[in-house]
DOFIPA-323306 format. One record per atom (N, C-alpha, C, O, CB): residue number from 0; z negated, x, y negated; residue in one letter; atom name. Coordinates in pm, whole numbers, plus 50000, padded with zeros to 5 digits. Each point is the difference from the previous one (the first is absolute). Glycine has a CB too. Example, Ala and Ser with C-alpha at 12.3 -4.5 7.8 and 13.67 -1.06 7.14 Angstrom:
<sites>
> k_w_u_v_r_a
> 0_49220_51319_50569_a_N
> 0_50000_49911_49881_a_CA
> 0_50000_50090_49880_a_C
> 0_49934_50104_50002_a_O
> 0_49941_49707_50115_a_CB
> 1_50197_50154_49778_s_N
> 1_49994_50082_49881_s_CA
> 1_49927_49923_49891_s_C
> 1_49983_50051_49889_s_O
> 1_50232_50067_50174_s_CB
</sites>
This chain:
<sites>
> k_w_u_v_r_a
> 0_82443_17003_16590_v_N
> 0_49848_49926_49970_v_CA
> 0_49981_49957_49848_v_C
> 0_50027_50075_49906_v_O
> 0_49857_50082_50281_v_CB
> 1_50084_49758_49804_q_N
> 1_49983_49900_49854_q_CA
> 1_49829_50061_49972_q_C
> 1_49901_49990_50073_q_O
> 1_50285_49716_49993_q_CB
> 2_49831_50358_49799_l_N
> 2_49847_50011_49966_l_CA
> 2_49970_49930_49857_l_C
> 2_50092_49967_49926_l_O
> 2_49890_50270_50210_l_CB
> 3_49875_49740_49831_v_N
> 3_49994_49913_49918_v_CA
> 3_49861_50106_49927_v_C
> 3_49909_50039_50074_v_O
> 3_50215_49684_50066_v_CB
> 4_49877_50300_49759_e_N
> 4_49855_50025_49964_e_CA
> 4_49938_49916_49921_e_C
> 4_50055_49904_49947_e_O
> 4_49988_50293_50074_e_CB
> 5_49823_49838_49964_s_N
> 5_49880_49927_49914_s_CA
> 5_49918_50072_49986_s_C
> 5_49987_50105_50063_s_O
> 5_50030_49711_49994_s_CB
> 6_49880_50125_49823_g_N
> 6_49859_50087_49935_g_CA
> 6_49983_50053_49908_g_C
> 6_49890_50023_49951_g_O
> 6_50083_50014_50187_g_CB
> 7_50216_50020_49785_g_N
> 7_49969_50039_49879_g_CA
> 7_49923_49948_49874_g_C
> 7_49988_49878_50014_g_O
> 7_50179_50193_50083_g_CB
> 8_49774_49971_49783_g_N
> 8_49998_49949_49937_g_CA
> 8_49934_50090_49882_g_C
> 8_50001_50119_50033_g_O
> 8_50032_49691_50134_g_CB
> 9_49911_50169_49703_l_N
> 9_49922_50042_49880_l_CA
> 9_49869_50020_50033_l_C
> 9_49919_49910_50024_l_O
> 9_50217_49979_49834_l_CB
> 10_49840_50246_50142_v_N
> 10_49858_50072_50047_v_CA
> 10_49961_50092_49900_v_C
> 10_50077_50033_49910_v_O
> 10_49970_49960_50330_v_CB
> 11_49862_50041_49768_q_N
> 11_49926_50103_49875_q_CA
> 11_49995_50129_50064_q_C
> 11_49964_50009_50118_q_O
> 11_49869_49819_49766_q_CB
> 12_50202_50281_50044_a_N
> 12_49947_50137_50097_a_CA
> 12_49855_50017_50029_a_C
> 12_49905_49989_49923_a_O
> 12_50276_50136_49976_a_CB
> 13_49822_49909_50244_g_N
> 13_49901_50017_50061_g_CA
> 13_49973_49868_50126_g_C
> 13_49920_50009_50092_g_O
> 13_50006_50139_49669_g_CB
> 14_50177_49718_50209_d_N
> 14_50023_49907_50103_d_CA
> 14_50030_50060_50128_d_C
> 14_50014_50117_50035_d_O
> 14_50057_49736_49803_d_CB
> 15_49936_50033_50225_s_N
> 15_50089_49988_50138_s_CA
> 15_50069_49911_50059_s_C
> 15_49941_49893_50002_s_O
> 15_49937_50213_50026_s_CB
> 16_50249_49892_50035_l_N
> 16_50060_49893_50023_l_CA
> 16_50074_50022_50136_l_C
> 16_50055_50109_50018_l_O
> 16_49951_49834_49732_l_CB
> 17_49999_49973_50331_r_N
> 17_50041_49990_50129_r_CA
> 17_50155_49920_50012_r_C
> 17_50038_49882_50001_r_O
> 17_49687_50122_50062_r_CB
> 18_50324_50100_49944_l_N
> 18_50192_49921_50025_l_CA
> 18_50021_49975_50148_l_C
> 18_49962_50082_50085_l_O
> 18_50178_50074_49720_l_CB
> 19_49914_49742_50222_s_N
> 19_50054_49954_50158_s_CA
> 19_50153_49989_49975_s_C
> 19_50058_49992_49892_s_O
> 19_49720_49850_50199_s_CB
> 20_50280_50159_50052_c_N
> 20_50142_50027_50027_c_CA
> 20_49977_49924_50120_c_C
> 20_49939_50036_50100_c_O
> 20_50147_50200_49790_c_CB
> 21_49989_49621_50080_a_N
> 21_50019_49941_50109_a_CA
> 21_50169_49990_50092_a_C
> 21_50109_49956_49964_a_O
> 21_49668_49929_49898_a_CB
> 22_50182_50168_50247_a_N
> 22_50165_50062_50092_a_CA
> 22_49997_49895_50091_a_C
> 22_49903_49957_50063_a_O
> 22_50105_50329_49949_a_CB
> 23_50153_49660_49989_s_N
> 23_50038_49949_50073_s_CA
> 23_50126_50006_50047_s_C
> 23_50067_50092_49952_s_O
> 23_49777_49826_49979_s_CB
> 24_50229_49989_50178_g_N
> 24_50142_50040_50029_g_CA
> 24_50000_50102_50142_g_C
> 24_50086_49973_50084_g_O
> 24_49979_50010_49629_g_CB
> 25_49854_50117_50313_r_N
> 25_50051_50062_50089_r_CA
> 25_49859_50030_50058_r_C
> 25_49902_49955_49941_r_O
> 25_50338_50125_49962_r_CB
> 26_49749_49989_50201_t_N
> 26_49877_50064_50056_t_CA
> 26_49942_50101_49914_t_C
> 26_50056_50105_49967_t_O
> 26_50028_49855_50248_t_CB
> 27_49773_49991_49744_f_N
> 27_49972_50112_49907_f_CA
> 27_49944_50147_50050_f_C
> 27_49995_50110_49944_f_O
> 27_49964_49690_49913_f_CB
> 28_50007_50161_50252_s_N
> 28_49946_50153_50063_s_CA
> 28_50108_50106_50013_s_C
> 28_49967_50109_50047_s_O
> 28_49864_49771_50097_s_CB
> 29_50283_50099_49822_t_N
> 29_50096_50097_50020_t_CA
> 29_50074_50043_49900_t_C
> 29_50111_50052_50002_t_O
> 29_49891_49873_50182_t_CB
> 30_49901_50039_49694_f_N
> 30_50052_50070_49869_f_CA
> 30_49867_50065_49897_f_C
> 30_49899_49946_49954_f_O
> 30_50326_49861_50056_f_CB
> 31_49827_50333_49982_d_N
> 31_49881_50057_49879_d_CA
> 31_50012_49923_49864_d_C
> 31_50100_49968_49936_d_O
> 31_49914_50285_50155_d_CB
> 32_49879_49731_49888_m_N
> 32_50000_49947_49807_m_CA
> 32_49955_50115_49916_m_C
> 32_49951_50112_50017_m_O
> 32_49963_49631_50017_m_CB
> 33_50124_50178_49867_g_N
> 33_49984_50112_49860_g_CA
> 33_49972_49907_49888_g_C
> 33_50053_49889_49998_g_O
> 33_50129_50305_50069_g_CB
> 34_49737_49847_49838_w_N
> 34_49972_49963_49842_w_CA
> 34_50093_50102_49915_w_C
> 34_49989_50122_50016_w_O
> 34_49740_49801_50022_w_CB
> 35_50345_50034_49889_f_N
> 35_50055_50053_49905_f_CA
> 35_49987_49947_49844_f_C
> 35_49997_49877_49991_f_O
> 35_50131_50176_50208_f_CB
> 36_49865_50010_49696_r_N
> 36_49972_49952_49877_r_CA
> 36_50099_50036_49904_r_C
> 36_50071_50097_50026_r_O
> 36_49707_49909_50031_r_CB
> 37_50244_49920_49814_q_N
> 37_50134_50045_49921_q_CA
> 37_49951_49970_49876_q_C
> 37_49984_49879_49993_q_O
> 37_50213_50073_50164_q_CB
> 38_49771_50105_49738_a_N
> 38_49951_49996_49884_a_CA
> 38_50128_49983_49893_a_C
> 38_50112_50034_50038_a_O
> 38_49671_50107_50053_a_CB
> 39_50197_49809_49781_p_N
> 39_50126_49968_49931_p_CA
> 39_50060_50129_49964_p_C
> 39_49937_50089_49941_p_O
> 39_49982_49692_49969_p_CB
> 40_50204_50228_50125_g_N
> 40_50078_50111_49962_g_CA
> 40_49984_50113_50065_g_C
> 40_50014_50112_49950_g_O
> 40_49986_49803_49866_g_CB
> 41_49962_50052_50338_k_N
> 41_49976_50169_50088_k_CA
> 41_50051_49923_50092_k_C
> 41_50040_49884_49999_k_O
> 41_49738_50292_49948_k_CB
> 42_50212_49927_50156_e_N
> 42_50046_49966_50134_e_CA
> 42_49910_49941_50112_e_C
> 42_49878_50000_49988_e_O
> 42_50263_50172_49950_e_CB
> 43_49908_49789_50145_r_N
> 43_49912_49937_50098_r_CA
> 43_49918_50103_50128_r_C
> 43_50044_50051_50103_r_O
> 43_50137_49736_49838_r_CB
> 44_49700_50212_50003_d_N
> 44_49898_50119_50071_d_CA
> 44_49946_49935_50146_d_C
> 44_49969_49884_50029_d_O
> 44_49928_50220_49709_d_CB
> 45_50105_50004_50332_f_N
> 45_49915_49993_50112_f_CA
> 45_49821_49977_49956_f_C
> 45_49953_50064_49906_f_O
> 45_50257_50107_50222_f_CB
> 46_49716_49742_49942_v_N
> 46_49896_49969_49982_v_CA
> 46_49903_50060_50159_v_C
> 46_49930_50101_50009_v_O
> 46_50182_49682_49789_v_CB
> 47_49911_50143_50281_a_N
> 47_49966_49981_50155_a_CA
> 47_50049_49963_50075_a_C
> 47_50081_49911_49975_a_O
> 47_49799_50078_49985_a_CB
> 48_50105_50045_50154_a_N
> 48_50052_49945_50162_a_CA
> 48_49946_50030_50104_a_C
> 48_49912_50086_50010_a_O
> 48_50263_49918_49930_a_CB
> 49_49878_49920_50165_i_N
> 49_49870_49993_50111_i_CA
> 49_50153_49982_50129_i_C
> 49_50118_49970_49984_i_O
> 49_49567_49857_49861_i_CB
> 50_50245_50203_50255_s_N
> 50_50104_50023_50100_s_CA
> 50_49988_49871_50074_s_C
> 50_49905_49923_49992_s_O
> 50_50087_50339_50028_s_CB
> 51_50119_49722_50054_w_N
> 51_49985_49858_50087_w_CA
> 51_49912_50006_50061_w_C
> 51_49956_49885_50005_w_O
> 51_50225_50065_50023_w_CB
> 52_49751_50121_50033_s_N
> 52_49888_50010_50079_s_CA
> 52_49855_49959_49929_s_C
> 52_49901_49935_50033_s_O
> 52_50243_50245_50087_s_CB
> 53_49891_49879_49791_g_N
> 53_49861_49998_49892_g_CA
> 53_49905_50167_49999_g_C
> 53_49896_50032_49943_g_O
> 53_50066_49650_50134_g_CB
> 54_50117_50384_50000_s_N
> 54_49925_50105_50059_s_CA
> 54_50025_50142_49873_s_C
> 54_49929_50101_49999_s_O
> 54_50118_49788_50307_s_CB
> 55_50058_50088_49605_s_N
> 55_50025_50080_49898_s_CA
> 55_49981_49955_49858_s_C
> 55_50079_49908_49983_s_O
> 55_50057_50174_50176_s_CB
> 56_49811_49936_49756_t_N
> 56_50033_49989_49853_t_CA
> 56_50011_50107_49915_t_C
> 56_49964_50116_50025_t_O
> 56_49940_49707_50002_t_CB
> 57_50158_50127_49846_y_N
> 57_50043_50127_49946_y_CA
> 57_50023_49913_49854_y_C
> 57_50058_49896_49967_y_O
> 57_50066_50283_50266_y_CB
> 58_49791_49932_49698_y_N
> 58_49982_49949_49831_y_CA
> 58_50089_50139_49892_y_C
> 58_50029_50118_50014_y_O
> 58_49656_49738_50045_y_CB
> 59_50328_50042_49842_a_N
> 59_50068_50097_49899_a_CA
> 59_49841_50053_49931_a_C
> 59_49891_49945_50002_a_O
> 59_50401_49907_49937_a_CB
> 60_49754_50284_49999_d_N
> 60_49868_50058_49962_d_CA
> 60_49936_49888_49890_d_C
> 60_49896_49937_50020_d_O
> 60_50190_50339_50020_d_CB
> 61_49971_49717_49880_s_N
> 61_49961_49893_49898_s_CA
> 61_49910_49879_50043_s_C
> 61_49969_49920_49911_s_O
> 61_50245_50143_49993_s_CB
> 62_49755_49922_50188_v_N
> 62_49970_49871_50043_v_CA
> 62_49866_50051_50127_v_C
> 62_49884_49959_50013_v_O
> 62_50414_49899_49925_v_CB
> 63_49758_50214_50115_k_N
> 63_49911_50077_50116_k_CA
> 63_49834_49996_49950_k_C
> 63_49962_50057_49898_k_O
> 63_50263_50131_50168_k_CB
> 64_49688_49737_50024_g_N
> 64_49870_50006_49975_g_CA
> 64_49999_49880_49953_g_C
> 64_49906_49941_50053_g_O
> 64_50042_50283_49913_g_CB
> 65_50119_49697_49949_r_N
> 65_49976_49855_49926_r_CA
> 65_50067_49919_50092_r_C
> 65_49923_49909_50030_r_O
> 65_50073_50150_49717_r_CB
> 66_50091_49932_50302_f_N
> 66_50092_49880_50046_f_CA
> 66_49981_50035_50167_f_C
> 66_49988_50116_50039_f_O
> 66_50219_49855_49723_f_CB
> 67_49794_49933_50312_t_N
> 67_49991_49985_50156_t_CA
> 67_50153_49905_50037_t_C
> 67_50039_49912_49922_t_O
> 67_49638_50085_50091_t_CB
> 68_50369_50024_50066_i_N
> 68_50107_49931_50087_i_CA
> 68_49923_49954_50116_i_C
> 68_49892_50050_50030_i_O
> 68_50311_50093_49902_i_CB
> 69_49853_49760_50134_s_N
> 69_49949_49931_50118_s_CA
> 69_50088_49885_50050_s_C
> 69_50029_49916_49916_s_O
> 69_49747_50147_50004_s_CB
> 70_50268_49922_50194_r_N
> 70_50058_49862_50093_r_CA
> 70_49956_49941_50067_r_C
> 70_49926_50065_50073_r_O
> 70_50196_49993_49932_r_CB
> 71_49881_49822_50020_d_N
> 71_49948_49920_50071_d_CA
> 71_50150_49909_50092_d_C
> 71_50064_49904_49956_d_O
> 71_49680_50101_49847_d_CB
> 72_50273_50055_50312_g_N
> 72_50104_49951_50090_g_CA
> 72_49991_49867_50066_g_C
> 72_50085_49949_50073_g_O
> 72_49935_50273_49960_g_CB
> 73_49823_49710_49916_a_N
> 73_50007_49889_50059_a_CA
> 73_50013_49887_49866_a_C
> 73_50008_49881_50033_a_O
> 73_49852_50220_50203_a_CB
> 74_50142_49922_49662_k_N
> 74_50067_49952_49876_k_CA
> 74_50145_50021_49972_k_C
> 74_50068_49910_49950_k_O
> 74_49723_50122_49975_k_CB
> 75_50262_50096_50108_n_N
> 75_50116_50018_49947_n_CA
> 75_49999_50050_49877_n_C
> 75_50096_49990_49924_n_O
> 75_49969_49861_50201_n_CB
> 76_49805_50217_49842_a_N
> 76_49975_50048_49847_a_CA
> 76_49966_50125_49964_a_C
> 76_49910_50052_50066_a_O
> 76_50026_49759_49912_a_CB
> 77_50116_50256_49928_v_N
> 77_49961_50152_49970_v_CA
> 77_49894_49965_49836_v_C
> 77_50024_49917_49913_v_O
> 77_50268_50243_50221_v_CB
> 78_49610_49925_49874_y_N
> 78_49946_49965_49846_y_CA
> 78_49989_50147_49961_y_C
> 78_50024_50097_50072_y_O
> 78_49822_49660_49948_y_CB
> 79_50105_50241_49823_l_N
> 79_50004_50109_49939_l_CA
> 79_49854_49967_49905_l_C
> 79_49989_49929_49900_l_O
> 79_50310_50131_50121_l_CB
> 80_49593_50024_50056_q_N
> 80_49889_49991_49922_q_CA
> 80_50002_50115_49875_q_C
> 80_50012_50121_50020_q_O
> 80_49862_49778_50204_q_CB
> 81_50111_50030_49627_m_N
> 81_49978_50106_49904_m_CA
> 81_49873_50004_49902_m_C
> 81_49959_49915_49921_m_O
> 81_50282_50079_50096_m_CB
> 82_49725_50092_50005_n_N
> 82_49825_50000_49908_n_CA
> 82_50057_50125_49920_n_C
> 82_50086_50081_50035_n_O
> 82_49660_49839_50163_n_CB
> 83_50167_50071_49663_s_N
> 83_49968_50110_49922_s_CA
> 83_50115_49989_49913_s_C
> 83_50044_50097_49937_s_O
> 83_49821_50051_50224_s_CB
> 84_50201_49702_49834_l_N
> 84_50129_49988_49936_l_CA
> 84_49998_50101_49832_l_C
> 84_49912_50014_49914_l_O
> 84_50115_49698_50233_l_CB
> 85_50099_50335_49864_k_N
> 85_50020_50067_49845_k_CA
> 85_50120_49936_49934_k_C
> 85_50084_49952_50077_k_O
> 85_49825_50286_49991_k_CB
> 86_50114_49753_49794_p_N
> 86_50103_49973_49929_p_CA
> 86_50122_50093_50045_p_C
> 86_50105_49945_49965_p_O
> 86_49735_49974_49851_p_CB
> 87_50180_50186_50239_e_N
> 87_50113_50029_50064_e_CA
> 87_50071_49966_50137_e_C
> 87_50106_50041_50046_e_O
> 87_49813_50091_49812_e_CB
> 88_49984_49779_50195_d_N
> 88_50016_49937_50107_d_CA
> 88_50124_49877_49968_d_C
> 88_50088_49972_50081_d_O
> 88_49642_50102_49996_d_CB
> 89_50255_49866_49801_t_N
> 89_50081_49889_49978_t_CA
> 89_50147_50021_50043_t_C
> 89_50073_50098_49991_t_O
> 89_49771_49845_49826_t_CB
> 90_50174_49933_50232_a_N
> 90_50151_50000_50080_a_CA
> 90_50039_49883_50059_a_C
> 90_49929_49900_50015_a_O
> 90_50042_50315_50042_a_CB
> 91_50152_49801_49978_v_N
> 91_50038_49909_50118_v_CA
> 91_49970_50036_50141_v_C
> 91_50055_50103_50039_v_O
> 91_50113_49840_49819_v_CB
> 92_49749_49988_50236_y_N
> 92_49972_50071_50106_y_CA
> 92_50128_49912_50143_y_C
> 92_50025_49881_50022_y_O
> 92_49648_50193_49857_y_CB
> 93_50360_50013_50166_y_N
> 93_50086_49965_50151_y_CA
> 93_49981_50015_50086_y_C
> 93_49961_50115_50017_y_O
> 93_50146_49903_49934_y_CB
> 94_49898_49908_50162_c_N
> 94_49974_50020_50138_c_CA
> 94_50155_50030_50088_c_C
> 94_50108_49941_49986_c_O
> 94_49652_49886_49980_c_CB
> 95_50216_50248_50094_a_N
> 95_50117_50024_50056_a_CA
> 95_49991_50088_50139_a_C
> 95_49926_50094_50030_a_O
> 95_50164_49882_49725_a_CB
> 96_50011_49957_50317_a_N
> 96_49980_50014_50193_a_CA
> 96_50145_50126_50022_a_C
> 96_50104_50013_49935_a_O
> 96_49802_49635_50166_a_CB
> 97_50050_50414_49998_k_N
> 97_50111_50062_50086_k_CA
> 97_49958_49997_50136_k_C
> 97_49883_50002_50038_k_O
> 97_50194_50148_49788_k_CB
> 98_50046_49844_50260_f_N
> 98_49984_50020_50104_f_CA
> 98_49927_50120_50067_f_C
> 98_50023_50117_49971_f_O
> 98_50145_49747_49989_f_CB
> 99_49736_50091_50138_r_N
> 99_49930_50126_50041_r_CA
> 99_50054_50131_50030_r_C
> 99_50111_50015_50050_r_O
> 99_49774_49830_50021_r_CB
> 100_50029_50260_49893_d_N
> 100_50048_50091_50000_d_CA
> 100_49873_50152_50039_d_C
> 100_49919_50042_49918_d_O
> 100_50284_49785_49912_d_CB
> 101_49811_50216_50282_y_N
> 101_49916_50108_50018_y_CA
> 101_49980_50148_49902_y_C
> 101_49926_50094_50029_y_O
> 101_50136_49790_50191_y_CB
> 102_50021_50104_49666_d_N
> 102_50032_50132_49926_d_CA
> 102_49891_49911_49869_d_C
> 102_50047_49898_49950_d_O
> 102_50279_50242_50143_d_CB
> 103_49553_49903_49869_v_N
> 103_49904_49938_49926_v_CA
> 103_50054_50048_49848_v_C
> 103_49983_49939_49895_v_O
> 103_49805_50061_50305_v_CB
> 104_50281_50131_49820_r_N
> 104_50090_50036_49881_r_CA
> 104_50062_49917_49913_r_C
> 104_50015_50018_49879_r_O
> 104_50017_50127_50245_r_CB
> 105_50016_49733_49962_k_N
> 105_50079_49938_49930_k_CA
> 105_49936_49870_49916_k_C
> 105_50052_49932_49912_k_O
> 105_50113_50168_50261_k_CB
> 106_49719_49894_49881_l_N
> 106_49929_49885_49932_l_CA
> 106_49985_49979_49867_l_C
> 106_49975_49890_49951_l_O
> 106_49927_50125_50218_l_CB
> 107_50115_50104_49760_a_N
> 107_49982_50025_49872_a_CA
> 107_50135_49964_49909_a_C
> 107_49996_49968_49882_a_O
> 107_49827_50211_50201_a_CB
> 108_50317_49835_50011_d_N
> 108_50115_49968_49948_d_CA
> 108_50047_49882_49956_d_C
> 108_50014_49916_50088_d_O
> 108_50007_50232_50021_d_CB
> 109_50010_49819_49772_k_N
> 109_50023_49872_49962_k_CA
> 109_50131_49982_50065_k_C
> 109_50006_49896_50065_k_O
> 109_49857_50098_49718_k_CB
> 110_50241_50076_50217_t_N
> 110_50150_49999_50075_t_CA
> 110_49979_49944_50162_t_C
> 110_50094_49953_50065_t_O
> 110_49999_50283_49777_t_CB
> 111_49803_49774_50198_q_N
> 111_49979_49972_50171_q_CA
> 111_49964_49873_50026_q_C
> 111_49982_49959_50115_q_O
> 111_49940_50253_49933_q_CB
> 112_50061_49697_49814_y_N
> 112_49961_49878_50029_y_CA
> 112_50079_49911_49987_y_C
> 112_50045_49998_49885_y_O
> 112_49786_50060_50075_y_CB
> 113_50226_49834_50130_g_N
> 113_50100_49898_49974_g_CA
> 113_49970_49890_49946_g_C
> 113_50094_49933_49959_g_O
> 113_49994_50143_50191_g_CB
> 114_49774_49871_49832_d_N
> 114_49968_49909_49981_d_CA
> 114_49883_49983_49903_d_C
> 114_49896_50065_50010_d_O
> 114_50217_49915_50188_d_CB
> 115_49921_49888_49669_w_N
> 115_49927_50036_49902_w_CA
> 115_49933_49873_49979_w_C
> 115_50046_49913_50074_w_O
> 115_50093_50274_49835_w_CB
> 116_49765_49773_50010_g_N
> 116_49895_49914_49974_g_CA
> 116_50061_49977_49849_g_C
> 116_50068_50093_49956_g_O
> 116_49706_49996_50217_g_CB
> 117_50209_49791_49743_q_N
> 117_50038_49974_49881_q_CA
> 117_49892_50056_49908_q_C
> 117_50027_49977_49882_q_O
> 117_50108_49827_50197_q_CB
> 118_49752_50260_49938_g_N
> 118_49912_50059_49947_g_CA
> 118_49888_49948_49919_g_C
> 118_49992_49878_49983_g_O
> 118_50175_50242_50045_g_CB
> 119_49749_49956_49924_t_N
> 119_49899_49907_49935_t_CA
> 119_49929_50094_49899_t_C
> 119_49963_50113_50028_t_O
> 119_50000_49723_50183_t_CB
> 120_50018_50091_49638_q_N
> 120_49934_50057_49889_q_CA
> 120_49840_50037_50021_q_C
> 120_49900_49928_50007_q_O
> 120_50278_49935_49859_q_CB
> 121_49841_50304_50142_v_N
> 121_49834_50018_49937_v_CA
> 121_50013_50102_49858_v_C
> 121_50053_50102_49955_v_O
> 121_49811_49893_50328_v_CB
> 122_50050_49900_49686_t_N
> 122_49980_50062_49839_t_CA
> 122_49850_50046_49962_t_C
> 122_49910_49917_50010_t_O
> 122_50280_49912_49910_t_CB
> 123_49785_50295_50039_v_N
> 123_49853_50047_49978_v_CA
> 123_49999_50032_49850_v_C
> 123_50092_50032_49925_v_O
> 123_49864_50075_50320_v_CB
> 124_49936_49878_49735_s_N
> 124_49999_49978_49836_s_CA
> 124_49886_50124_49978_s_C
> 124_49914_50015_50086_s_O
> 124_50140_49672_49870_s_CB
> 125_49948_50382_49951_s_N
> 125_49898_50071_49941_s_CA
> 125_49886_49943_49956_s_C
> 125_49912_50069_49949_s_O
> 125_50243_50048_50005_s_CB
</sites>
């Protein structure tokens, strides 16, 4: 599946952003979807994920309560609503897809994801 992210930008601390990821190429409903981020000099970390059915979501502790992941099957898209942004949220954000799996423990494991977008930069100033 091909993935294209959009919606990144430069914002101030406390602001909100909504990232979008458009999927194409294969049946969207067969994929679990995730968001990951990578800051300069750091590893790519898990942010949030949503199961293929939309019934399960999972968040990193650092974003829980501030970020919300959702998906729209009609639009073949997944979203990341980011509220109360902090400077430490600054990173390149990547959308990723993995073939659906009923083991929700795998949602946060980046090695399970085979398809990745090109990333979108999010910069939060203090």
